[in-house]
C-alpha positions in Angstrom: -68.4 32.0 -4.5 -69.0 32.8 -8.1 -65.9 31.8 -10.1 -67.2 33.6 -13.2 -67.6 36.8 -11.3 -64.0 36.5 -10.1 -62.9 35.9 -13.7 -64.7 39.1 -14.7 -62.9 41.0 -12.0 -59.7 39.7 -13.1 -60.3 40.4 -16.9 -61.5 43.9 -16.1 -58.5 44.6 -13.9 -56.2 43.5 -16.7 -57.8 45.7 -19.3 -57.3 48.6 -16.7 -53.5 47.6 -16.1 -54.1 46.8 -12.5 -51.4 44.7 -10.9 -52.0 41.1 -9.9 -51.5 42.1 -6.2 -54.4 44.6 -6.6 -56.7 41.8 -8.1 -55.5 39.5 -5.3 -56.6 42.0 -2.7 -60.0 42.4 -4.5 -60.5 38.7 -4.2 -59.9 38.7 -0.5 -62.2 41.6 0.0 -64.9 39.7 -2.1 -64.4 36.4 -0.2 -64.6 38.1 3.2 -68.0 39.6 1.9 -69.2 36.1 0.8 -68.3 34.5 4.1 -70.2 37.3 6.0 -73.2 36.4 3.9 -73.3 39.9 2.5 -73.9 38.7 -1.1 -77.1 38.1 -2.9 -78.2 38.0 -6.5 -79.0 41.7 -6.5 -75.8 43.0 -5.1 -73.0 40.5 -6.1 -71.8 42.5 -9.0 -71.9 45.7 -7.0 -69.8 43.8 -4.3 -67.3 42.7 -6.9 -67.0 46.2 -8.5 -66.6 47.9 -5.2 -63.9 45.4 -4.1 -61.9 46.0 -7.4 -62.3 49.8 -6.9 -61.1 49.7 -3.4 -58.2 47.4 -4.0 -57.1 49.7 -7.0 -57.4 52.8 -4.7 -55.5 51.2 -1.8 -52.8 49.5 -3.5 -51.8 51.2 -6.7 -50.9 54.6 -8.1 -54.1 55.1 -10.1 -54.4 58.8 -10.9 -57.7 60.5 -10.9 -58.5 59.9 -14.5 -57.5 56.2 -14.3 -59.8 55.8 -11.3 -62.6 57.4 -13.4 -61.7 55.1 -16.3 -61.9 52.1 -13.9 -65.3 53.1 -12.8 -66.4 53.6 -16.4 -65.2 50.1 -17.1 -66.8 48.6 -13.9 -70.2 50.3 -14.8 -70.2 49.0 -18.4 -69.0 45.5 -17.6 -71.1 44.7 -14.6 -74.1 46.9 -15.8 -74.6 48.9 -12.7 -74.9 52.6 -12.0 -71.9 54.4 -10.7 -74.0 56.0 -7.9 -74.8 52.7 -6.7 -71.1 51.7 -6.9 -70.0 54.6 -4.9 -72.6 53.9 -2.4 -71.6 50.3 -2.1 -68.0 51.1 -1.7 -68.9 52.5 1.7 -71.0 49.4 2.5 -68.0 47.1 1.7 -65.7 49.3 3.7 -67.9 49.0 6.7 -68.3 45.1 6.2 -64.5 44.9 6.1 -64.3 47.0 9.2 -62.0 49.4 7.2 -59.3 46.7 7.2 -58.1 47.4 3.6 -54.5 46.6 4.4 -54.3 42.8 4.3 -51.8 40.5 5.8 -49.6 39.0 3.1 -50.7 35.5 3.9 -54.3 36.4 2.7 -53.1 37.9 -0.5 -50.3 35.6 -1.5 -52.2 32.5 -2.5 -54.3 34.5 -5.0 -51.3 36.5 -6.2 -49.3 33.1 -6.9 -52.3 31.7 -8.7 -52.8 34.9 -10.8 -49.1 35.3 -11.8 -48.8 31.6 -12.8 -51.9 31.8 -15.0 -50.6 34.7 -17.1 
């Protein structure tokens, strides 16, 4: 998959004070979409954005205004429309078969890499 896109996901997550475990989850979602062949040039940024958004919602204690801030940031960074993002969030959910709670062994490798980098 696109390493620069994952870097963007990480940078944006750090700016929004998301935990490394959240970023790790977003990576796993993203890779699952890649493996399913769901990504193309048109939607890959939406995919990345939706993965970050879902991971943030599921794993952390983002309050309403923080979610809004995250969406603002995603919209600005990845240059897509928030309506498209919200629509795509559902697409990603379906693609992941609603399995947002990930087994530790899928999250840990990313988590280790992220925490060693910073």
